[in-house]
C-alpha positions in Angstrom: 11.7 -63.1 -64.4 12.7 -61.6 -61.2 11.2 -58.6 -59.6 13.5 -56.2 -57.8 11.9 -54.2 -54.9 13.0 -50.8 -54.4 12.9 -51.5 -50.5 15.5 -53.7 -49.2 14.4 -56.7 -47.1 15.9 -55.1 -44.1 13.6 -51.9 -44.3 10.8 -54.6 -45.2 11.7 -56.4 -41.8 12.0 -53.3 -40.0 8.7 -51.9 -41.0 6.9 -55.3 -40.1 8.8 -55.4 -36.7 7.6 -51.7 -35.9 4.0 -52.5 -36.9 4.3 -55.7 -34.7 5.5 -53.7 -31.6 2.9 -50.9 -32.3 0.0 -53.4 -32.4 1.1 -55.4 -29.5 2.0 -52.5 -27.2 -1.6 -50.8 -28.1 -3.6 -54.1 -27.5 -1.8 -54.9 -24.0 -2.0 -51.2 -22.8 -5.8 -50.8 -24.0 -6.6 -54.0 -22.1 -4.7 -53.2 -19.1 -6.5 -49.7 -18.9 -10.0 -51.5 -19.4 -8.9 -54.1 -16.9 -7.7 -51.4 -14.3 -11.4 -49.9 -14.6 -13.2 -53.2 -14.0 -13.7 -54.1 -17.7 -11.2 -55.6 -20.3 -10.1 -59.1 -20.6 -7.8 -59.8 -17.5 -7.3 -63.4 -18.9 -5.7 -62.2 -21.9 -3.1 -60.1 -20.4 -0.3 -63.1 -20.1 -0.9 -63.9 -23.9 -0.7 -60.1 -24.8 2.4 -59.7 -22.9 4.1 -62.7 -24.4 3.1 -61.3 -27.9 4.6 -58.0 -26.8 8.0 -59.6 -25.9 8.0 -61.7 -29.2 7.4 -58.4 -31.1 10.3 -56.8 -29.0 12.7 -59.5 -30.1 11.5 -59.1 -33.6 12.2 -55.5 -33.3 15.6 -56.1 -31.7 16.5 -58.5 -34.7 15.5 -56.1 -37.4 17.0 -52.7 -35.8 19.7 -54.0 -33.5 18.0 -52.4 -30.4 14.9 -52.2 -28.4 12.2 -49.7 -29.2 12.6 -46.5 -27.4 10.9 -43.2 -28.1 8.9 -44.9 -30.8 6.8 -46.4 -28.0 5.5 -42.8 -27.2 4.6 -42.7 -30.9 2.7 -46.1 -30.8 0.8 -45.0 -28.0 0.0 -41.2 -29.0 -4.0 -41.3 -29.0 -3.9 -38.2 -31.2 -2.8 -40.2 -34.0 -6.7 -41.1 -34.4 -7.3 -37.7 -35.4 -4.4 -37.6 -38.1 -4.1 -34.3 -40.1 -7.5 -33.1 -39.3 -8.9 -29.9 -41.3 -10.1 -28.0 -38.5 -11.5 -25.2 -40.9 -14.4 -27.6 -41.5 -15.7 -27.6 -37.7 -17.2 -24.4 -36.1 -15.0 -22.2 -34.3 -15.2 -23.7 -30.9 -15.0 -27.2 -31.7 -11.1 -27.6 -32.0 -11.0 -25.9 -28.4 -13.6 -28.5 -27.0 -11.8 -31.2 -28.8 -8.6 -30.1 -27.2 -10.1 -29.7 -23.7 -11.4 -33.1 -23.9 -7.9 -34.5 -24.8 -6.7 -32.6 -21.8 -9.2 -34.3 -19.6 -8.4 -37.8 -21.0 -4.7 -37.2 -20.3 -5.6 -36.1 -16.9 -7.6 -39.4 -16.3 -4.8 -41.4 -17.6 -2.2 -39.6 -15.3 -4.5 -40.5 -12.4 -5.1 -43.9 -13.4 -1.2 -44.7 -13.9 -0.4 -42.5 -10.7 -3.0 -44.6 -8.7 -1.5 -47.9 -9.8 1.9 -46.8 -8.9 1.0 -45.2 -5.4 2.0 -41.6 -6.4 -0.4 -39.3 -4.8 1.4 -36.1 -5.9 1.1 -37.2 -9.6 -2.5 -38.4 -8.8 -3.4 -34.9 -7.9 -1.8 -33.3 -10.9 -3.8 -35.6 -13.1 -6.7 -34.4 -11.1 -5.9 -30.8 -11.6 -5.4 -31.6 -15.5 -8.6 -33.3 -15.8 -10.6 -30.5 -14.1 -8.8 -27.9 -16.0 -9.8 -29.8 -19.3 -13.4 -30.0 -17.8 -13.5 -26.3 -17.2 -12.2 -25.2 -20.6 -14.7 -27.5 -22.2 -17.4 -26.1 -20.3 -16.1 -22.6 -21.2 -16.4 -23.5 -24.9 -19.8 -24.7 -24.6 -21.1 -21.5 -22.6 -19.4 -19.3 -25.7 -21.4 -21.4 -28.1 -24.7 -20.9 -26.1 -24.0 -17.2 -26.0 -23.3 -16.8 -29.8 -26.7 -18.3 -31.4 -25.5 -17.6 -34.9 -22.7 -20.1 -34.5 -23.0 -23.6 -35.3 -24.4 -25.7 -32.4 -22.2 -27.6 -30.3 -22.6 -30.9 -31.9 -22.8 -29.8 -35.6 -19.3 -30.4 -36.5 -19.3 -27.5 -38.7 -23.0 -27.3 -40.0 -24.7 -24.3 -39.1 -27.6 -24.4 -36.4 -31.0 -24.1 -37.3 
């Protein structure tokens, strides 16, 4: 008996290739970020770069082109949160979360700009980092002024 899949071999190959590129680009990027801050595994960069090139070839074979905008999706750090039901958190938690994301984005901009010697972009990243920090401090201050609200670390549970 022969099983017939609803998905074609082409679609299966494309999904595998996209997964391979996503994994390779995340692994190399994460390690490069860690290496740039004095951690990470510098000795693994070459192998990770080769794995990325191989995954690009697999992607090209499956799609007939190299990945483009998909790389942005593969590196989107917000994907960790997925579809969060923000209603389960206290009122200020989402504001703190998004302020933290702004800080992270600013720090990443600073790192990339520093590596590329781009002073004006570095300063823009620094501004974004500080804007995020101020926004986070503002939400923490609001939480302290409103004692009836959930505590700042409660994730939606009411303060005692």
